[in-house]
ChimeraX commands (.cxc) that place a marker at each C-alpha (Angstrom):
marker #1 position -8.70,7.16,24.34 radius 0.5
marker #1 position -7.47,10.83,24.73 radius 0.5
marker #1 position -9.08,13.07,22.15 radius 0.5
marker #1 position -5.47,14.39,21.26 radius 0.5
marker #1 position -4.79,10.79,20.01 radius 0.5
marker #1 position -4.68,10.95,16.07 radius 0.5
marker #1 position -7.65,9.73,14.26 radius 0.5
marker #1 position -6.25,7.23,11.57 radius 0.5
marker #1 position -9.02,5.05,9.11 radius 0.5
marker #1 position -7.91,1.85,7.75 radius 0.5
marker #1 position -10.00,1.29,4.54 radius 0.5
marker #1 position -10.04,-1.98,4.07 radius 0.5
marker #1 position -10.57,-3.12,0.27 radius 0.5
marker #1 position -10.72,-7.29,0.75 radius 0.5
marker #1 position -9.66,-10.44,2.67 radius 0.5
marker #1 position -6.50,-12.24,2.38 radius 0.5
marker #1 position -6.50,-15.73,1.50 radius 0.5
marker #1 position -8.66,-17.84,4.27 radius 0.5
marker #1 position -5.55,-19.77,5.84 radius 0.5
marker #1 position -3.47,-16.67,6.11 radius 0.5
marker #1 position -6.31,-15.30,7.84 radius 0.5
marker #1 position -6.35,-18.34,10.27 radius 0.5
marker #1 position -2.64,-17.81,10.79 radius 0.5
marker #1 position -2.06,-14.06,10.79 radius 0.5
marker #1 position -4.96,-12.51,10.98 radius 0.5
marker #1 position -6.30,-10.04,8.14 radius 0.5
marker #1 position -4.76,-7.33,5.90 radius 0.5
marker #1 position -6.28,-4.53,8.53 radius 0.5
marker #1 position -4.65,-6.46,11.50 radius 0.5
marker #1 position -1.49,-6.37,9.68 radius 0.5
marker #1 position -1.23,-2.87,9.40 radius 0.5
marker #1 position -2.43,-1.91,13.01 radius 0.5
marker #1 position 0.68,-4.11,14.27 radius 0.5
marker #1 position 2.99,-1.73,12.08 radius 0.5
marker #1 position 0.94,1.85,13.21 radius 0.5
marker #1 position 1.57,3.48,16.32 radius 0.5
marker #1 position 0.08,2.56,19.40 radius 0.5
marker #1 position -0.78,6.49,19.95 radius 0.5
marker #1 position -3.28,6.06,17.00 radius 0.5
marker #1 position -7.12,5.89,17.73 radius 0.5
marker #1 position -7.61,3.38,14.78 radius 0.5
marker #1 position -10.89,3.25,12.99 radius 0.5
marker #1 position -11.22,0.06,9.99 radius 0.5
marker #1 position -14.21,0.56,7.54 radius 0.5
marker #1 position -14.90,-2.36,4.92 radius 0.5
marker #1 position -15.53,-0.28,1.48 radius 0.5
marker #1 position -16.01,-3.58,0.38 radius 0.5
marker #1 position -19.43,-3.61,2.26 radius 0.5
marker #1 position -19.62,0.09,1.34 radius 0.5
marker #1 position -18.62,1.70,4.16 radius 0.5
marker #1 position -16.72,5.16,3.73 radius 0.5
marker #1 position -15.51,7.71,6.42 radius 0.5
marker #1 position -17.47,10.70,6.11 radius 0.5
marker #1 position -15.49,13.96,5.41 radius 0.5
marker #1 position -11.96,13.76,5.23 radius 0.5
marker #1 position -11.01,16.30,7.72 radius 0.5
marker #1 position -12.61,14.10,10.58 radius 0.5
marker #1 position -9.56,12.45,10.37 radius 0.5
marker #1 position -5.60,12.72,10.68 radius 0.5
marker #1 position -4.37,9.85,8.46 radius 0.5
marker #1 position -5.73,7.68,6.13 radius 0.5
marker #1 position -4.25,3.96,5.20 radius 0.5
marker #1 position -5.86,2.18,2.10 radius 0.5
marker #1 position -5.12,-1.81,2.17 radius 0.5
marker #1 position -4.51,-4.10,-0.39 radius 0.5
marker #1 position -6.81,-6.33,-2.10 radius 0.5
marker #1 position -7.56,-9.79,-4.28 radius 0.5
marker #1 position -10.05,-7.42,-6.48 radius 0.5
marker #1 position -8.73,-5.54,-9.56 radius 0.5
marker #1 position -9.11,-1.87,-9.66 radius 0.5
marker #1 position -9.44,-2.11,-13.54 radius 0.5
marker #1 position -12.61,-3.91,-12.74 radius 0.5
marker #1 position -14.10,-0.53,-11.33 radius 0.5
marker #1 position -16.48,-2.19,-8.83 radius 0.5
marker #1 position -19.07,0.33,-7.31 radius 0.5
marker #1 position -17.63,-0.05,-3.99 radius 0.5
marker #1 position -13.95,0.72,-5.43 radius 0.5
marker #1 position -15.12,3.78,-7.41 radius 0.5
marker #1 position -16.83,5.19,-4.58 radius 0.5
marker #1 position -13.79,4.58,-2.38 radius 0.5
marker #1 position -11.99,6.46,-5.32 radius 0.5
marker #1 position -13.90,9.28,-5.44 radius 0.5
marker #1 position -13.42,9.47,-1.48 radius 0.5
marker #1 position -9.79,9.41,-1.85 radius 0.5
marker #1 position -9.96,12.37,-4.28 radius 0.5
marker #1 position -11.11,14.48,-1.69 radius 0.5
marker #1 position -8.47,13.40,0.79 radius 0.5
marker #1 position -5.75,14.54,-1.44 radius 0.5
marker #1 position -7.55,17.83,-1.87 radius 0.5
marker #1 position -7.88,18.19,1.92 radius 0.5
marker #1 position -4.24,17.33,2.29 radius 0.5
marker #1 position -5.02,14.87,5.14 radius 0.5
marker #1 position -1.92,12.24,5.08 radius 0.5
marker #1 position -2.68,9.32,3.04 radius 0.5
marker #1 position -0.57,5.93,2.47 radius 0.5
marker #1 position -2.13,3.76,-0.05 radius 0.5
marker #1 position -0.68,0.26,-0.23 radius 0.5
marker #1 position -0.71,-2.24,-3.31 radius 0.5
marker #1 position -4.44,-2.27,-4.38 radius 0.5
marker #1 position -4.67,1.31,-2.34 radius 0.5
marker #1 position -1.37,2.63,-4.55 radius 0.5
marker #1 position -3.58,1.65,-7.75 radius 0.5
marker #1 position -6.73,2.94,-6.43 radius 0.5
marker #1 position -5.17,6.60,-5.30 radius 0.5
marker #1 position -3.54,6.82,-9.25 radius 0.5
marker #1 position -6.77,5.70,-10.74 radius 0.5
marker #1 position -8.87,8.40,-8.50 radius 0.5
marker #1 position -6.99,11.18,-9.76 radius 0.5
marker #1 position -6.65,10.43,-13.43 radius 0.5
marker #1 position -4.00,7.85,-13.79 radius 0.5
marker #1 position -4.06,4.36,-15.73 radius 0.5
marker #1 position -4.41,1.03,-14.07 radius 0.5
marker #1 position -3.96,-2.40,-15.34 radius 0.5
marker #1 position -2.68,-5.94,-15.75 radius 0.5
marker #1 position 1.39,-5.45,-15.81 radius 0.5
marker #1 position 2.22,-6.38,-19.38 radius 0.5
marker #1 position 5.21,-8.41,-18.17 radius 0.5
marker #1 position 2.89,-10.46,-15.87 radius 0.5
marker #1 position 3.02,-11.11,-11.95 radius 0.5
marker #1 position 5.67,-9.62,-9.26 radius 0.5
marker #1 position 5.87,-12.09,-6.09 radius 0.5
marker #1 position 8.27,-12.49,-3.28 radius 0.5
marker #1 position 11.30,-10.59,-2.13 radius 0.5
marker #1 position 12.27,-7.35,-4.71 radius 0.5
marker #1 position 14.80,-4.33,-4.68 radius 0.5
marker #1 position 13.26,-1.17,-4.76 radius 0.5
marker #1 position 14.98,1.62,-5.90 radius 0.5
marker #1 position 14.96,4.94,-4.99 radius 0.5
marker #1 position 14.93,8.00,-7.09 radius 0.5
marker #1 position 16.36,11.72,-6.69 radius 0.5
marker #1 position 12.96,12.76,-5.82 radius 0.5
marker #1 position 12.59,10.81,-3.13 radius 0.5
marker #1 position 15.69,12.87,-1.63 radius 0.5
marker #1 position 13.69,15.40,-0.05 radius 0.5
marker #1 position 10.09,13.41,-0.05 radius 0.5
marker #1 position 8.66,13.99,3.49 radius 0.5
marker #1 position 8.03,9.99,3.79 radius 0.5
marker #1 position 10.99,8.60,2.19 radius 0.5
marker #1 position 13.83,11.01,3.01 radius 0.5
marker #1 position 16.62,9.58,4.71 radius 0.5
marker #1 position 15.73,5.97,3.20 radius 0.5
marker #1 position 18.59,3.96,1.65 radius 0.5
marker #1 position 18.89,4.05,-2.22 radius 0.5
marker #1 position 17.91,0.54,-2.31 radius 0.5
marker #1 position 15.93,-1.64,-0.24 radius 0.5
marker #1 position 14.59,-5.12,-0.11 radius 0.5
marker #1 position 10.36,-5.35,-0.57 radius 0.5
marker #1 position 7.83,-8.04,-0.32 radius 0.5
marker #1 position 5.50,-7.56,-3.36 radius 0.5
marker #1 position 2.77,-9.70,-4.79 radius 0.5
marker #1 position 0.52,-7.78,-7.77 radius 0.5
marker #1 position -0.81,-8.46,-11.10 radius 0.5
marker #1 position -1.87,-4.96,-11.82 radius 0.5
marker #1 position -0.03,-1.75,-12.20 radius 0.5
marker #1 position 0.07,1.53,-12.16 radius 0.5
marker #1 position 0.35,1.98,-16.09 radius 0.5
marker #1 position 0.13,5.73,-16.21 radius 0.5
marker #1 position 0.78,8.00,-13.04 radius 0.5
marker #1 position -1.77,10.74,-12.50 radius 0.5
marker #1 position -0.94,14.24,-13.99 radius 0.5
marker #1 position 1.51,15.90,-11.41 radius 0.5
marker #1 position 2.22,12.92,-9.29 radius 0.5
marker #1 position 6.08,12.61,-8.28 radius 0.5
marker #1 position 7.52,9.30,-9.31 radius 0.5
marker #1 position 9.65,8.16,-6.16 radius 0.5
marker #1 position 10.97,4.35,-6.63 radius 0.5
marker #1 position 11.11,1.78,-9.02 radius 0.5
marker #1 position 12.72,-1.59,-10.08 radius 0.5
marker #1 position 13.50,-3.11,-13.33 radius 0.5
marker #1 position 10.12,-4.67,-13.50 radius 0.5
marker #1 position 7.91,-2.27,-12.19 radius 0.5
marker #1 position 8.17,1.37,-13.07 radius 0.5
marker #1 position 6.20,2.95,-10.33 radius 0.5
marker #1 position 6.88,1.46,-7.14 radius 0.5
marker #1 position 6.20,4.70,-5.23 radius 0.5
marker #1 position 4.74,7.90,-6.19 radius 0.5
marker #1 position 3.69,11.30,-4.23 radius 0.5
marker #1 position 0.59,13.29,-5.34 radius 0.5
marker #1 position -0.35,16.75,-3.50 radius 0.5
marker #1 position 1.64,17.11,-0.41 radius 0.5
marker #1 position 1.12,14.18,1.60 radius 0.5
marker #1 position -0.66,11.42,-0.54 radius 0.5
marker #1 position 1.84,8.25,-1.47 radius 0.5
marker #1 position 0.96,5.06,-3.06 radius 0.5
marker #1 position 3.45,2.08,-2.74 radius 0.5
marker #1 position 3.12,-1.09,-4.54 radius 0.5
marker #1 position 5.13,-2.83,-2.22 radius 0.5
marker #1 position 3.83,-4.28,1.05 radius 0.5
marker #1 position 5.35,-2.34,4.23 radius 0.5
marker #1 position 2.78,-4.44,6.29 radius 0.5
marker #1 position 4.14,-7.82,5.37 radius 0.5
marker #1 position 6.41,-10.07,7.47 radius 0.5
marker #1 position 8.72,-12.57,6.18 radius 0.5
marker #1 position 6.27,-15.47,7.19 radius 0.5
marker #1 position 3.65,-13.86,5.52 radius 0.5
marker #1 position 5.44,-13.40,2.02 radius 0.5
marker #1 position 6.29,-17.00,2.09 radius 0.5
marker #1 position 2.73,-17.91,3.20 radius 0.5
marker #1 position 1.25,-16.40,-0.03 radius 0.5
marker #1 position 3.65,-17.67,-2.44 radius 0.5
marker #1 position 3.01,-21.22,-0.80 radius 0.5
marker #1 position -0.82,-20.52,-2.10 radius 0.5
marker #1 position 0.15,-19.09,-5.15 radius 0.5
marker #1 position 2.75,-22.18,-6.06 radius 0.5
marker #1 position 0.32,-23.72,-8.37 radius 0.5
marker #1 position -0.28,-20.69,-10.70 radius 0.5
marker #1 position 3.35,-19.65,-10.00 radius 0.5
marker #1 position 4.30,-22.78,-11.92 radius 0.5
marker #1 position 2.05,-22.47,-14.58 radius 0.5
marker #1 position 3.72,-19.33,-15.17 radius 0.5
marker #1 position 7.10,-20.28,-15.34 radius 0.5
marker #1 position 8.37,-19.67,-11.71 radius 0.5
marker #1 position 10.05,-21.84,-9.49 radius 0.5
marker #1 position 7.83,-21.18,-6.22 radius 0.5
marker #1 position 10.27,-22.91,-4.03 radius 0.5
marker #1 position 13.23,-21.22,-5.32 radius 0.5
marker #1 position 10.96,-17.81,-4.54 radius 0.5
marker #1 position 10.19,-19.10,-1.04 radius 0.5
marker #1 position 13.68,-19.62,-0.37 radius 0.5
marker #1 position 14.81,-16.22,-1.58 radius 0.5
marker #1 position 12.11,-14.43,1.05 radius 0.5
marker #1 position 14.45,-12.11,3.28 radius 0.5
marker #1 position 13.64,-9.59,5.91 radius 0.5
marker #1 position 12.73,-6.03,4.27 radius 0.5
marker #1 position 13.31,-3.80,7.62 radius 0.5
marker #1 position 13.25,-0.76,5.61 radius 0.5
marker #1 position 10.21,-1.39,3.80 radius 0.5
marker #1 position 8.55,-2.07,6.82 radius 0.5
marker #1 position 9.69,1.16,8.35 radius 0.5
marker #1 position 7.62,2.91,6.00 radius 0.5
marker #1 position 5.01,2.47,8.57 radius 0.5
marker #1 position 6.15,4.24,11.30 radius 0.5
marker #1 position 7.67,7.11,9.13 radius 0.5
marker #1 position 3.97,7.37,7.97 radius 0.5
marker #1 position 3.30,7.59,11.61 radius 0.5
marker #1 position 5.33,10.12,12.75 radius 0.5
marker #1 position 4.20,12.25,9.58 radius 0.5
marker #1 position 0.85,12.06,10.87 radius 0.5
marker #1 position 1.78,12.90,14.45 radius 0.5
marker #1 position 3.95,16.03,13.20 radius 0.5
marker #1 position 1.14,17.02,10.89 radius 0.5
marker #1 position -1.46,16.81,13.52 radius 0.5
marker #1 position 1.06,18.61,16.28 radius 0.5
marker #1 position 2.64,21.20,14.06 radius 0.5
marker link #1:1,2 radius 0.2
marker link #1:2,3 radius 0.2
marker link #1:3,4 radius 0.2
marker link #1:4,5 radius 0.2
marker link #1:5,6 radius 0.2
marker link #1:6,7 radius 0.2
marker link #1:7,8 radius 0.2
marker link #1:8,9 radius 0.2
marker link #1:9,10 radius 0.2
marker link #1:10,11 radius 0.2
marker link #1:11,12 radius 0.2
marker link #1:12,13 radius 0.2
marker link #1:13,14 radius 0.2
marker link #1:14,15 radius 0.2
marker link #1:15,16 radius 0.2
marker link #1:16,17 radius 0.2
marker link #1:17,18 radius 0.2
marker link #1:18,19 radius 0.2
marker link #1:19,20 radius 0.2
marker link #1:20,21 radius 0.2
marker link #1:21,22 radius 0.2
marker link #1:22,23 radius 0.2
marker link #1:23,24 radius 0.2
marker link #1:24,25 radius 0.2
marker link #1:25,26 radius 0.2
marker link #1:26,27 radius 0.2
marker link #1:27,28 radius 0.2
marker link #1:28,29 radius 0.2
marker link #1:29,30 radius 0.2
marker link #1:30,31 radius 0.2
marker link #1:31,32 radius 0.2
marker link #1:32,33 radius 0.2
marker link #1:33,34 radius 0.2
marker link #1:34,35 radius 0.2
marker link #1:35,36 radius 0.2
marker link #1:36,37 radius 0.2
marker link #1:37,38 radius 0.2
marker link #1:38,39 radius 0.2
marker link #1:39,40 radius 0.2
marker link #1:40,41 radius 0.2
marker link #1:41,42 radius 0.2
marker link #1:42,43 radius 0.2
marker link #1:43,44 radius 0.2
marker link #1:44,45 radius 0.2
marker link #1:45,46 radius 0.2
marker link #1:46,47 radius 0.2
marker link #1:47,48 radius 0.2
marker link #1:48,49 radius 0.2
marker link #1:49,50 radius 0.2
marker link #1:50,51 radius 0.2
marker link #1:51,52 radius 0.2
marker link #1:52,53 radius 0.2
marker link #1:53,54 radius 0.2
marker link #1:54,55 radius 0.2
marker link #1:55,56 radius 0.2
marker link #1:56,57 radius 0.2
marker link #1:57,58 radius 0.2
marker link #1:58,59 radius 0.2
marker link #1:59,60 radius 0.2
marker link #1:60,61 radius 0.2
marker link #1:61,62 radius 0.2
marker link #1:62,63 radius 0.2
marker link #1:63,64 radius 0.2
marker link #1:64,65 radius 0.2
marker link #1:65,66 radius 0.2
marker link #1:66,67 radius 0.2
marker link #1:67,68 radius 0.2
marker link #1:68,69 radius 0.2
marker link #1:69,70 radius 0.2
marker link #1:70,71 radius 0.2
marker link #1:71,72 radius 0.2
marker link #1:72,73 radius 0.2
marker link #1:73,74 radius 0.2
marker link #1:74,75 radius 0.2
marker link #1:75,76 radius 0.2
marker link #1:76,77 radius 0.2
marker link #1:77,78 radius 0.2
marker link #1:78,79 radius 0.2
marker link #1:79,80 radius 0.2
marker link #1:80,81 radius 0.2
marker link #1:81,82 radius 0.2
marker link #1:82,83 radius 0.2
marker link #1:83,84 radius 0.2
marker link #1:84,85 radius 0.2
marker link #1:85,86 radius 0.2
marker link #1:86,87 radius 0.2
marker link #1:87,88 radius 0.2
marker link #1:88,89 radius 0.2
marker link #1:89,90 radius 0.2
marker link #1:90,91 radius 0.2
marker link #1:91,92 radius 0.2
marker link #1:92,93 radius 0.2
marker link #1:93,94 radius 0.2
marker link #1:94,95 radius 0.2
marker link #1:95,96 radius 0.2
marker link #1:96,97 radius 0.2
marker link #1:97,98 radius 0.2
marker link #1:98,99 radius 0.2
marker link #1:99,100 radius 0.2
marker link #1:100,101 radius 0.2
marker link #1:101,102 radius 0.2
marker link #1:102,103 radius 0.2
marker link #1:103,104 radius 0.2
marker link #1:104,105 radius 0.2
marker link #1:105,106 radius 0.2
marker link #1:106,107 radius 0.2
marker link #1:107,108 radius 0.2
marker link #1:108,109 radius 0.2
marker link #1:109,110 radius 0.2
marker link #1:110,111 radius 0.2
marker link #1:111,112 radius 0.2
marker link #1:112,113 radius 0.2
marker link #1:113,114 radius 0.2
marker link #1:114,115 radius 0.2
marker link #1:115,116 radius 0.2
marker link #1:116,117 radius 0.2
marker link #1:117,118 radius 0.2
marker link #1:118,119 radius 0.2
marker link #1:119,120 radius 0.2
marker link #1:120,121 radius 0.2
marker link #1:121,122 radius 0.2
marker link #1:122,123 radius 0.2
marker link #1:123,124 radius 0.2
marker link #1:124,125 radius 0.2
marker link #1:125,126 radius 0.2
marker link #1:126,127 radius 0.2
marker link #1:127,128 radius 0.2
marker link #1:128,129 radius 0.2
marker link #1:129,130 radius 0.2
marker link #1:130,131 radius 0.2
marker link #1:131,132 radius 0.2
marker link #1:132,133 radius 0.2
marker link #1:133,134 radius 0.2
marker link #1:134,135 radius 0.2
marker link #1:135,136 radius 0.2
marker link #1:136,137 radius 0.2
marker link #1:137,138 radius 0.2
marker link #1:138,139 radius 0.2
marker link #1:139,140 radius 0.2
marker link #1:140,141 radius 0.2
marker link #1:141,142 radius 0.2
marker link #1:142,143 radius 0.2
marker link #1:143,144 radius 0.2
marker link #1:144,145 radius 0.2
marker link #1:145,146 radius 0.2
marker link #1:146,147 radius 0.2
marker link #1:147,148 radius 0.2
marker link #1:148,149 radius 0.2
marker link #1:149,150 radius 0.2
marker link #1:150,151 radius 0.2
marker link #1:151,152 radius 0.2
marker link #1:152,153 radius 0.2
marker link #1:153,154 radius 0.2
marker link #1:154,155 radius 0.2
marker link #1:155,156 radius 0.2
marker link #1:156,157 radius 0.2
marker link #1:157,158 radius 0.2
marker link #1:158,159 radius 0.2
marker link #1:159,160 radius 0.2
marker link #1:160,161 radius 0.2
marker link #1:161,162 radius 0.2
marker link #1:162,163 radius 0.2
marker link #1:163,164 radius 0.2
marker link #1:164,165 radius 0.2
marker link #1:165,166 radius 0.2
marker link #1:166,167 radius 0.2
marker link #1:167,168 radius 0.2
marker link #1:168,169 radius 0.2
marker link #1:169,170 radius 0.2
marker link #1:170,171 radius 0.2
marker link #1:171,172 radius 0.2
marker link #1:172,173 radius 0.2
marker link #1:173,174 radius 0.2
marker link #1:174,175 radius 0.2
marker link #1:175,176 radius 0.2
marker link #1:176,177 radius 0.2
marker link #1:177,178 radius 0.2
marker link #1:178,179 radius 0.2
marker link #1:179,180 radius 0.2
marker link #1:180,181 radius 0.2
marker link #1:181,182 radius 0.2
marker link #1:182,183 radius 0.2
marker link #1:183,184 radius 0.2
marker link #1:184,185 radius 0.2
marker link #1:185,186 radius 0.2
marker link #1:186,187 radius 0.2
marker link #1:187,188 radius 0.2
marker link #1:188,189 radius 0.2
marker link #1:189,190 radius 0.2
marker link #1:190,191 radius 0.2
marker link #1:191,192 radius 0.2
marker link #1:192,193 radius 0.2
marker link #1:193,194 radius 0.2
marker link #1:194,195 radius 0.2
marker link #1:195,196 radius 0.2
marker link #1:196,197 radius 0.2
marker link #1:197,198 radius 0.2
marker link #1:198,199 radius 0.2
marker link #1:199,200 radius 0.2
marker link #1:200,201 radius 0.2
marker link #1:201,202 radius 0.2
marker link #1:202,203 radius 0.2
marker link #1:203,204 radius 0.2
marker link #1:204,205 radius 0.2
marker link #1:205,206 radius 0.2
marker link #1:206,207 radius 0.2
marker link #1:207,208 radius 0.2
marker link #1:208,209 radius 0.2
marker link #1:209,210 radius 0.2
marker link #1:210,211 radius 0.2
marker link #1:211,212 radius 0.2
marker link #1:212,213 radius 0.2
marker link #1:213,214 radius 0.2
marker link #1:214,215 radius 0.2
marker link #1:215,216 radius 0.2
marker link #1:216,217 radius 0.2
marker link #1:217,218 radius 0.2
marker link #1:218,219 radius 0.2
marker link #1:219,220 radius 0.2
marker link #1:220,221 radius 0.2
marker link #1:221,222 radius 0.2
marker link #1:222,223 radius 0.2
marker link #1:223,224 radius 0.2
marker link #1:224,225 radius 0.2
marker link #1:225,226 radius 0.2
marker link #1:226,227 radius 0.2
marker link #1:227,228 radius 0.2
marker link #1:228,229 radius 0.2
marker link #1:229,230 radius 0.2
marker link #1:230,231 radius 0.2
marker link #1:231,232 radius 0.2
marker link #1:232,233 radius 0.2
marker link #1:233,234 radius 0.2
marker link #1:234,235 radius 0.2
marker link #1:235,236 radius 0.2
marker link #1:236,237 radius 0.2
marker link #1:237,238 radius 0.2
marker link #1:238,239 radius 0.2
marker link #1:239,240 radius 0.2
marker link #1:240,241 radius 0.2
marker link #1:241,242 radius 0.2
marker link #1:242,243 radius 0.2
marker link #1:243,244 radius 0.2
view
């Protein structure tokens, strides 16, 4: 690839269920599908202790979801959090998703733990706040849109100075920005409808125990094009930031 292509690193913070991995590939592949073909992408396995060197070596950073829990404070996770704080300090565009969203908040002094209301899974609406109107990543998006979600932990308290951008009735912190260009989103822009249904299928026994109707949740999965479009928006921002 030409050296003019933006260099983007994906921090892989875990793997999906084996059955889903066989059918759809793993977390990083879902992101690669949604990111620009112009990007020179490197995937690093943070669980194995891989970190990307200097933040300024990169034009963009993406942090995946994970079956791990941020509040467990595993050494690999804490090391990744410390690196993310440096990324924010250097104003390198960053997008953290689900675990990545929570890890970003934790890295900057926010609080992460189990959601007091339990699990949020399936297709749900996300509402943007007025603060999103002039946000570099979210501006121009509809006030409310569908998104795919699956999480038990949450950002209980945002870092100081963070700007809340999105929420819904269940989850008060669906999206935030900190610094100039670091975003966390609790929802999954990288999920297809099929991946969301497959997740609910695997989770069905636990969902039943928690009082949910898994089949109804599977049946209610719908498209989430605006949420998925966030990856394209992030790509445009990375490219503009590099060329501008």
